[in-house]
C-alpha positions in Angstrom: 114.7 51.0 13.2 110.7 49.8 13.9 110.1 48.3 16.9 107.1 47.1 16.3 108.8 43.3 16.0 110.9 42.0 18.1 112.0 38.7 16.3 113.3 41.0 12.9 114.0 43.8 11.7 111.3 45.5 9.5 114.1 45.8 6.7 115.7 42.5 6.6 115.3 40.7 3.6 112.7 37.7 4.4 112.5 35.1 1.1 109.3 34.7 -0.5 109.8 30.7 -0.7 108.3 31.7 -4.4 109.7 29.5 -7.4 112.7 31.0 -8.7 112.9 33.8 -12.1 115.6 34.5 -14.3 117.2 38.2 -14.1 119.4 39.3 -16.6 120.8 42.6 -16.2 124.0 44.6 -16.4 125.7 46.4 -12.6 128.3 48.9 -13.0 129.4 47.3 -16.0 128.9 43.7 -15.7 126.5 41.1 -17.0 124.8 39.6 -14.2 122.3 36.8 -14.9 120.9 35.1 -11.4 117.6 33.1 -10.8 116.2 35.4 -7.6 112.9 35.4 -5.7 110.5 37.6 -7.9 109.4 39.7 -4.6 112.5 40.5 -4.0 113.4 44.5 -4.9 116.2 46.1 -6.6 117.9 47.5 -2.9 117.7 43.3 -1.1 118.9 42.0 -4.5 122.3 44.4 -4.9 122.5 44.2 -0.9 122.0 40.4 -1.0 123.1 38.7 -4.1 125.4 41.3 -5.2 127.4 42.0 -2.1 126.7 46.1 -3.0 126.3 47.9 0.1 126.6 50.9 -0.9 123.1 51.7 -1.8 121.2 51.5 1.8 118.1 51.0 3.3 117.0 54.1 5.0 113.1 54.0 5.1 112.0 51.5 2.9 109.3 53.9 1.6 111.2 55.7 -1.1 111.5 58.9 0.4 115.2 59.5 2.2 117.3 58.5 -1.2 119.9 56.2 0.3 119.0 53.6 -1.8 119.3 55.6 -4.5 120.6 54.1 -7.9 121.1 55.0 -11.7 119.0 52.5 -13.6 119.1 53.1 -17.6 120.2 56.4 -16.9 117.7 57.8 -14.3 117.8 57.3 -10.6 115.6 55.4 -8.8 114.7 54.6 -5.7 116.2 50.7 -5.4 114.1 49.9 -2.5 111.1 50.6 -4.3 111.9 48.6 -7.3 111.5 45.1 -7.7 114.0 43.3 -9.1 112.4 41.7 -11.6 111.7 45.2 -12.9 115.4 45.6 -13.8 115.4 42.9 -16.7 117.8 44.0 -19.5 118.8 47.4 -17.5 121.8 49.1 -17.1 122.3 50.0 -13.2 125.0 52.0 -12.1 125.5 52.1 -8.1 128.4 53.7 -5.6 130.4 51.2 -6.6 130.8 51.3 -9.8 131.4 55.3 -10.3 135.7 54.7 -9.4 137.6 53.3 -11.5 140.8 50.9 -11.2 140.4 51.4 -7.5 140.8 56.0 -7.9 137.7 57.9 -6.8 135.8 59.6 -9.6 136.0 62.9 -9.7 132.8 63.4 -7.9 133.7 61.6 -5.0 137.0 63.3 -4.6 135.0 66.7 -4.4 132.7 65.6 -1.6 135.6 64.5 0.1 137.6 67.7 -0.6 134.4 70.1 0.5 133.2 67.7 3.7 130.0 66.8 1.8 129.8 63.9 4.2 129.7 63.2 7.5 128.2 59.8 9.1 128.0 58.5 5.1 124.5 56.7 5.4 123.4 59.2 2.6 126.7 59.7 0.6 126.2 56.9 -2.2 122.5 58.0 -2.7 124.0 61.3 -2.8 126.9 60.6 -5.4 123.9 58.8 -7.5 121.4 61.8 -7.8 124.3 64.3 -8.9 126.2 61.7 -11.0 123.0 61.4 -12.5 122.5 65.2 -12.9 125.8 65.7 -14.2 125.6 63.1 -16.9 123.0 64.6 -18.7 123.7 68.7 -17.1 127.3 69.1 -17.1 127.0 72.5 -16.4 124.2 72.6 -14.0 123.6 75.9 -11.3 122.8 75.9 -8.0 118.9 75.6 -8.1 119.4 72.4 -10.8 121.9 71.0 -8.2 119.2 71.5 -5.9 116.6 69.7 -7.6 118.5 67.1 -8.3 118.9 65.9 -4.9 116.2 67.0 -3.1 115.1 63.9 -2.9 118.2 62.9 -0.6 117.7 63.4 2.3 120.9 64.4 5.0 120.7 64.8 8.6 124.2 65.8 9.3 125.9 68.4 7.1 123.5 70.6 5.7 123.7 71.0 2.2 125.9 73.3 1.0 128.8 71.9 1.3 126.9 68.9 -0.8 126.0 71.5 -3.6 129.5 73.1 -3.6 130.9 69.8 -4.0 128.6 69.0 -6.9 129.4 72.5 -9.2 133.1 72.0 -8.2 133.1 68.2 -9.5 130.7 70.0 -12.6 133.4 72.5 -13.1 136.6 70.0 -13.0 134.7 67.6 -15.1 134.4 70.2 -17.6 138.0 71.4 -17.2 139.7 67.8 -17.4 136.9 65.5 -19.1 137.0 67.2 -22.7 
C-alpha cells in the first residue's frame, strides 16, 4: 500500500468529472451498457460499476497479474486497459468461470492441489490458466509456466499451481469431450 498520500490510497478510484461516454460490452456472458468516466480502467469498471471483486489491484502497473481477465480470448492486465478500450469486447472474469453455482474443473483442481493460500493472486492465476487451456487443452509444464509467468504468488510457490493446471487440463480432456 502506498504511504505518500495520507489522505487516500493510491489504488482508490477517483472520478475525473469528465463528460460520460457510452460503454457497451459483454461481461461473463451478459450484455452491459453504461455511461462511464472515460479515464476509468477496466479494473475499476469491473470492481466499482459491476461489483465484480475477483480481479484485484496489486501493483497498478501490470506487473503482478492480480488484475488479469480475459478480453476477446486473450489475457489482459485490466489495470492497464481503459474501460473504453473494451468497447464491444467480450470479457471473462473469475466470477464467470463457475456455472450455476458449481465451480469449474479448473477451480476445483486449484482447491484439490492447494494452489492457493491467501487467495489474492488466485483469480489472476485462474484466468491465465483458463486462457491457456482454451487455446491448448494439452499443455506441457513449460507452457503452463509461460502462461502464468505474468502472475506473481508470494504464498504457495508455483509447483502446486502448475500441477493444478495440468490436472485440470487432463480432467477437461476426459470429462468435457
